[in-house]
N, C-alpha and C positions, 0 to 999 in steps of 0.2 A: 781940239782936244790935246793937250800936251801929252807924248809918249816918251818914255825913258827906258833905255837899255843900258843898265849900269856895266854889264860884261862887255859892250861895245864901246862904252863911254860915250853916247851919243843921246841927244835929246832932239826933238822936233815936235811940231804941232800939224794936226790934219784935221780936216771938217770931220764932224761927227759922222757923217754918211759915209766917209772912207775909213772910219777908226778899225773895224774888224778886219776889213780885206789887207789894212796896211800892217796891222800887228801880225795876222796870220803869214802874210808874205815875208816879213822881216824874220820872225820867228823860224819858218820854213826854210829860208834860203841861208840863214846865218847860224841857227842853233839847231839843226836837224829836228824842227818841229816842237821842241822844247819851249815851255811859255817863259821866255827870258825877258823879253821887252813887255812892256806893259804901260797903262795909263798911269801918269803921275800919281802915287798913291795918296797924296793929300787931297788931290782933285775927285779923285774915286771915292775917298772917304766923306767929302762934302757932298756929293751926288748921292752916295747911299743914305745920308742923313736927312737929305731933302725928301727923297723918295720914301723913308719910313715916316718923316713928319706928315708928308702928304697922305699916307695910308694909315694915318692916326697910330702907330706903332710906338712913339715916343710920347704919348699923352698920358697923364696920370689917370687911373682908373677911378 
C-alpha cells in the first residue's frame, strides 16, 4: 500500500498487513500522533468505491 506524508515530503510502500502499524509509528514519531501520513488518497478512494460496490451501496434502487 502506498503511504504519503506531504509534510515530510516522503512516499513509501508497505504490505497491507503492516499498514496500520507503519502509519501509527510514523505519525507518532514525526508528528506527535497527529494523523499526517496517510494512504495515498487516490488508492483509498478506489478501495472505498470497491467496498461500497461489493456491499451494494452504489447500485441504483
